[in-house]
C-alpha positions in Angstrom: 0.0 0.0 0.0 1.2 3.5 -0.7 0.9 5.4 2.6 4.2 7.2 3.1 3.6 8.1 6.7 2.4 4.6 7.9 5.1 3.2 10.1 5.7 -0.6 9.8 5.3 -2.3 13.1 3.6 0.6 14.8 0.0 0.8 15.9 -2.6 -1.8 16.4 -4.1 -2.1 12.9 -3.5 -5.0 10.5 -1.9 -3.5 7.4 -3.2 -6.5 5.4 -6.8 -5.2 5.7 -6.9 -2.3 3.3 -9.7 0.0 2.4 -9.9 2.4 -0.5 -11.5 5.9 -0.1 -11.6 9.2 -1.8 -11.1 12.8 -0.6 -12.0 15.7 -2.9 -12.1 13.2 -5.8 -8.6 11.8 -5.2 -8.2 8.1 -4.4 -6.3 6.9 -1.3 -5.7 3.7 0.5 -6.2 3.2 4.3 -6.6 0.3 6.7 -9.7 -1.1 8.3 -9.9 0.4 11.7 -8.6 3.8 10.6 -10.6 7.0 11.0 -10.8 9.2 7.9 -8.3 11.5 9.8 -5.7 8.8 10.4 -6.0 7.5 6.8 -5.5 10.9 5.4 -2.5 11.6 7.6 -1.0 8.2 6.6 -1.1 9.5 3.0 0.5 12.8 4.0 -2.7 14.9 3.8 -2.9 17.7 6.4 -4.9 20.3 4.6 -8.6 19.3 5.0 -10.6 22.5 5.3 -10.9 26.3 5.5 -12.0 28.5 8.3 -15.5 29.8 8.2 -15.0 33.6 7.9 -11.4 34.2 6.7 -11.0 30.9 4.8 -7.6 30.2 6.4 -6.2 26.7 5.8 -7.2 24.2 8.4 -5.8 20.8 9.4 -6.3 18.3 12.2 -6.0 19.5 15.7 -7.1 16.5 17.7 -7.8 12.8 17.2 -11.2 12.7 18.8 -14.6 14.2 19.2 -13.3 17.6 20.3 -12.0 18.3 16.7 -12.9 21.8 15.6 -11.2 22.0 12.2 -11.5 18.8 10.1 -15.2 19.0 9.2 -16.0 17.2 6.0 -19.0 16.1 3.9 -19.6 12.3 3.7 -21.4 11.3 0.5 -23.0 7.9 0.1 -25.5 8.8 -2.7 -27.6 11.8 -3.8 -29.9 11.4 -0.8 -27.2 10.7 1.8 -24.9 13.7 2.0 -23.9 14.5 5.5 -22.1 17.8 6.1 -19.9 18.7 9.1 -18.7 15.2 10.0 -15.6 15.2 12.1 -12.9 13.3 10.2 -11.4 12.3 13.5 -14.6 10.4 14.4 -15.7 9.0 11.0 -14.6 5.4 10.7 -13.1 4.3 7.4 -14.9 1.8 5.2 -14.1 0.6 1.7 -15.5 3.0 -0.8 -16.0 6.0 1.6 -16.3 9.3 -0.3 -15.5 12.5 1.5 -15.3 16.1 0.4 -13.9 19.3 2.0 -16.2 22.2 2.7 -16.3 26.0 2.5 -13.9 26.4 -0.4 -14.1 27.3 -4.1 -12.9 26.3 -6.6 -10.6 24.0 -4.7 -9.2 23.4 -1.2 -5.7 24.4 -2.1 -6.7 27.4 -4.2 -9.7 29.0 -2.4 -10.9 32.4 -3.7 -12.4 33.1 -0.3 -8.9 33.3 1.2 -9.0 37.0 0.0 -11.0 37.5 3.2 -7.9 36.7 5.2 -5.9 39.5 3.4 -8.7 41.9 4.0 -9.4 40.8 7.6 -8.5 44.2 9.2 -11.6 45.6 7.5 -13.8 42.6 8.7 -14.3 43.3 12.3 -17.1 41.6 14.2 -20.5 42.8 13.0 -18.9 44.8 10.1 -21.8 43.7 7.8 -24.3 45.6 9.8 -22.5 48.8 9.1 -21.3 48.1 5.5 -24.3 46.7 3.7 -26.7 49.6 4.3 -26.6 51.5 1.1 -28.4 51.6 -1.2 -31.3 50.3 0.9 -32.9 48.2 -2.0 -29.6 46.3 -2.5 -29.9 44.4 0.7 -32.9 42.4 -0.4 -31.9 41.9 -4.0 -28.1 41.6 -3.8 -26.4 41.7 -0.4 -28.6 39.2 1.5 -28.6 36.5 -1.3 -24.8 36.8 -1.7 -24.2 36.5 2.1 -26.5 33.6 2.5 -24.8 31.8 -0.4 -21.4 32.0 1.3 -22.7 31.3 4.8 -22.9 27.8 6.3 -20.7 24.7 5.9 -21.4 21.8 3.6 -24.3 21.0 1.3 -27.6 19.7 2.6 -29.2 16.8 0.8 -32.2 17.8 -1.4 -33.9 14.5 -1.3 -36.0 12.7 1.4 -33.9 10.9 4.0 -34.0 7.1 3.0 -32.7 6.0 6.4 -34.6 5.2 9.5 -33.8 5.9 13.1 -34.6 4.1 16.4 -35.3 5.0 20.0 -35.0 3.0 23.2 -35.8 3.6 26.8 -33.7 2.0 29.5 -33.4 2.0 33.3 -30.3 1.0 35.2 -28.8 1.2 38.7 -25.5 2.6 37.4 -24.8 4.5 34.2 -21.1 4.9 33.4 -20.2 7.6 30.9 -16.7 7.1 29.5 -14.9 4.0 28.6 -11.4 4.7 29.7 -9.5 3.0 32.6 -11.6 4.8 35.2 -15.0 4.1 33.5 -14.2 0.5 32.9 -13.0 0.0 36.5 -16.2 1.6 37.8 -18.4 -0.5 35.6 -16.7 -3.7 36.7 -16.9 -2.8 40.4 -20.6 -2.0 40.0 -21.4 -5.0 37.9 -19.8 -7.5 40.3 -22.3 -6.4 43.0 -25.1 -7.6 40.7 -26.7 -4.3 39.9 -27.8 -3.3 36.4 -25.1 -1.4 34.6 -24.8 0.5 31.3 -21.4 1.6 30.1 -21.2 4.0 27.2 -18.3 5.5 25.2 -18.2 7.6 22.1 -15.3 5.8 20.5 -15.4 2.6 18.5 -12.9 1.0 20.8 -12.9 1.2 24.6 -9.8 2.3 26.4 -9.7 6.1 26.4 -6.2 7.4 26.8 -4.9 3.9 26.9 -5.1 4.0 23.1 -2.0 6.3 23.1 -0.3 5.6 26.4 2.3 3.2 25.1 3.8 2.4 28.5 0.6 2.0 30.6 0.3 -1.2 32.6 -2.7 -2.4 34.5 -2.7 -5.6 36.5 0.6 -6.4 35.0 -0.5 -6.3 31.4 -0.6 -3.7 28.6 -3.2 -1.1 29.4 -5.1 -1.3 26.1 -5.1 -5.1 26.2 -6.4 -5.0 29.7 -9.2 -2.7 28.6 -10.3 -5.0 25.8 -10.3 -8.0 28.2 -12.3 -6.1 30.7 -14.9 -5.1 28.1 -15.2 -8.7 26.9 -15.9 -9.7 30.6 -18.5 -6.9 30.9 -20.2 -8.0 27.7 -20.5 -11.5 29.0 -22.4 -10.4 32.1 -26.2 -10.5 32.0 -26.6 -7.4 34.1 -24.4 -5.2 31.9 -25.1 -3.4 28.6 -22.1 -2.0 26.7 -22.6 0.7 24.2 -19.7 1.8 21.9 -20.0 4.7 19.4 -22.4 6.3 21.8 -22.3 9.9 22.9 -24.0 11.4 25.9 -25.4 14.7 24.8 -27.7 15.7 27.7 -27.8 15.3 31.5 -31.2 16.2 32.8 -33.1 16.2 36.1 -33.3 13.1 38.2 -30.4 11.4 36.5 -32.1 11.3 33.1 -29.4 11.1 30.4 -29.8 11.3 26.6 -27.4 9.2 24.5 -27.1 8.9 20.7 -25.6 5.7 19.2 -24.1 5.7 15.7 -25.4 2.3 14.5 -24.4 2.0 10.8 -22.4 5.1 9.7 -19.2 3.0 9.9 -20.5 0.2 7.6 -19.9 0.0 3.8 -23.3 -1.4 3.0 -25.6 -1.3 6.1 -28.6 -3.5 5.8 -32.0 -1.8 5.5 -33.0 -3.4 8.7 -30.4 -1.4 10.6 -31.2 2.0 11.9 -28.7 4.7 11.1 -28.7 6.1 14.7 -30.4 5.1 17.9 -31.6 7.5 20.6 -31.2 6.1 24.2 -33.2 7.8 27.0 -31.8 6.4 30.2 -33.0 6.9 33.8 -30.3 5.8 36.2 -30.2 5.6 40.0 -26.6 6.8 39.9 -24.4 8.2 37.2 -20.6 7.9 37.0 -18.9 10.5 34.9 -15.6 9.2 33.7 -15.3 11.5 30.7 -11.6 12.2 31.1 -9.9 15.5 30.1 -9.1 17.5 27.0 -5.6 18.6 26.2 -5.2 22.4 25.9 -3.4 24.1 23.0 -0.7 26.7 23.1 -1.1 30.2 21.9 1.1 31.7 19.2 0.8 33.3 15.8 -0.5 31.0 13.1 -1.2 28.2 15.5 -4.1 27.2 13.2 -1.9 26.1 10.3 -2.3 22.5 9.0 0.4 20.4 10.8 -0.1 22.1 14.2 -1.8 19.7 16.5 -2.2 18.5 20.1 0.6 16.2 21.4 -1.9 13.6 22.6 -3.3 13.5 19.0 0.1 12.7 17.6 0.6 9.9 20.1 -2.9 8.5 19.2 -2.1 8.5 15.5 1.3 6.8 16.1 0.5 4.3 18.9 -3.0 3.3 17.8 -3.1 3.8 14.1 0.6 3.5 13.3 0.8 6.9 11.6 3.5 9.5 11.9 2.2 13.1 11.7 5.4 14.3 10.1 9.1 13.5 9.4 10.7 16.5 11.2 8.5 17.4 14.2 8.8 20.3 16.7 7.2 20.2 20.2 6.0 23.2 22.2 4.9 22.6 25.7 4.3 23.9 29.3 4.0 20.4 30.9 5.5 16.9 30.8 2.8 15.4 28.6 4.3 16.5 25.3 7.7 14.9 26.2 6.0 11.5 25.9 4.9 12.3 22.4 8.4 13.4 21.4 9.9 10.2 22.9 7.4 7.9 21.2 8.0 9.5 17.8 11.8 9.5 18.2 11.7 5.8 19.1 9.6 5.2 16.0 12.3 6.7 13.8 10.8 10.2 13.4 13.2 13.1 13.8 12.2 15.5 16.6 13.8 18.8 15.7 13.5 20.4 19.1 11.3 20.6 22.3 10.5 24.1 23.3 9.4 24.3 27.0 7.9 27.4 28.4 9.0 26.4 31.9 12.4 27.6 33.3 13.9 24.6 34.8 11.7 21.5 34.9 13.1 18.1 35.8 11.8 14.5 35.7 12.2 11.1 34.1 10.6 12.0 30.8 12.9 15.0 30.4 15.9 12.9 31.1 14.8 10.2 28.6 14.2 12.8 25.9 17.7 14.2 26.5 19.2 10.7 26.4 17.6 10.1 23.0 19.5 13.2 21.7 16.4 15.5 21.4 17.3 19.2 21.7 15.4 20.8 24.7 15.0 24.6 25.1 13.8 25.7 28.5 12.3 29.1 29.2 11.5 29.7 25.6 8.3 30.2 23.6 7.2 29.5 20.1 6.0 32.9 18.9 4.9 32.0 15.4 4.5 29.1 12.9 5.7 29.5 9.3 4.1 28.1 6.2 0.7 28.4 4.7 -1.0 25.2 3.4 1.1 23.3 5.9 3.4 24.4 8.7 7.1 24.6 7.6 8.9 26.2 10.6 8.5 27.5 14.1 10.1 30.7 15.4 11.4 30.4 18.9 12.3 33.3 21.3 13.2 33.5 25.0 9.9 34.1 26.9 11.3 37.3 28.5 12.4 38.7 25.1 15.5 38.3 23.0 16.7 37.1 19.7 14.5 34.9 17.5 15.5 31.5 16.1 13.7 29.8 13.2 13.6 25.9 13.3 12.4 24.0 10.2 9.7 21.5 11.0 6.7 19.9 9.1 4.6 19.5 12.2 4.3 21.2 15.6 2.9 19.3 18.6 1.7 21.4 21.5 0.4 20.9 25.0 -0.6 23.5 27.6 -1.9 20.9 30.1 -5.3 19.2 30.5 -8.8 20.4 31.3 -11.3 18.0 32.8 -14.4 17.4 30.7 -17.0 18.9 33.1 -19.6 19.6 30.4 -22.1 17.0 31.5 -21.5 17.8 35.1 -22.3 21.5 34.5 -25.4 20.5 32.5 -26.6 18.5 35.4 -26.7 21.8 37.4 -23.5 21.0 39.2 -21.2 23.9 40.1 -17.5 23.6 39.3 -14.7 24.7 41.7 -11.2 26.0 40.8 -8.4 23.8 42.0 -5.6 26.1 42.8 -2.9 23.4 43.0 -3.9 21.9 39.6 -5.0 25.3 38.2 -8.1 24.0 36.6 -11.8 23.8 37.2 -13.0 20.5 38.6 -16.5 19.2 39.7 -17.5 20.9 43.0 -21.0 21.0 44.3 -23.2 18.5 42.6 -27.0 18.6 42.2 -27.7 14.9 41.4 -26.7 11.5 42.5 -23.5 11.0 40.6 -19.8 10.2 41.3 
């Protein structure tokens, strides 16, 4: 197979099981188990979209549901055109057809990018002051043109041929999140004999164990432990396990809304299969094990294709066997990004430099990175990224001012720490509290029976 950034021996997918797909009319080859994002990255494709207003080039930021940039249109036929699908969530199947959005005439050459050049004139709400004269032009010219350029993707113009299902369920314990904490909670509850539902939005359970290459639980590889634990849970009569299932609402008296993607990952789903299933669950107790989201660093042009979260790069490498670049730079303010640099270096990827905003950190991961010959720059900041359709360099400067240094890279991995996913907790009317030591908001006063 011709996937230049697929690393032999890395990841958990079988390279013998290939799947062909197209993006913007060009054919590519991926592997069964890929997401559209990992398959595109394996083929060296970073440019996947344009920003809404200024049409700036956009690439992959994450490897999961929090992806803000890589929104594509999935086309099955004339009646099945789904806009704004996150490429990091869409599972690959043989024959998948995807198109980029919000560009014309092409993704690489987008006329709308002129907005970026004229951005100083396009302040927030500029249209309310600009398109006022002559008055008659608003109805006949301005509004039609603005509406034509607004929105992302193309809506289908035929009746939806798919059908959808709904289920009601009651349980003693509802666990949201299928990482190590969620699986452990589900096991502990299930072994007492109570009714348990475990739900996770990914196709595979394991959470961060998908990218934590050195994680060990009960003496075995963390991801392997997760798969064995899920198999055990599925075999229990009092447990229901739901993958590809997202919790979207936490309402009064522990009433939770879930949506399950039933057939969007299948090449030819049978007509008896629903496309999606709505679960309305009433639980005696809810366990929120939704993990945390890595924060990005702030610098000029940090939205260029090739700039992504360090945890995303680890996921693409350790789970999908894909390197996000050949000459990678790292910008961080915590230890997490060092693990990404170490994993990439051990896989044969050159790590040009690590730029650490902290003055004098120490620890095992820093020592290991240094032992691998990776250049480390303490007390410095990345002030800008070079390149247009893909990042080509990072400009580094002492954080207190001084001379700049330009380092050639084809990807920048960044990590500013982690923010707990408190969305559902807040929606349940819980009040968050600021943890001064960790410097983040965490669940504080809760309004419902959850843990």
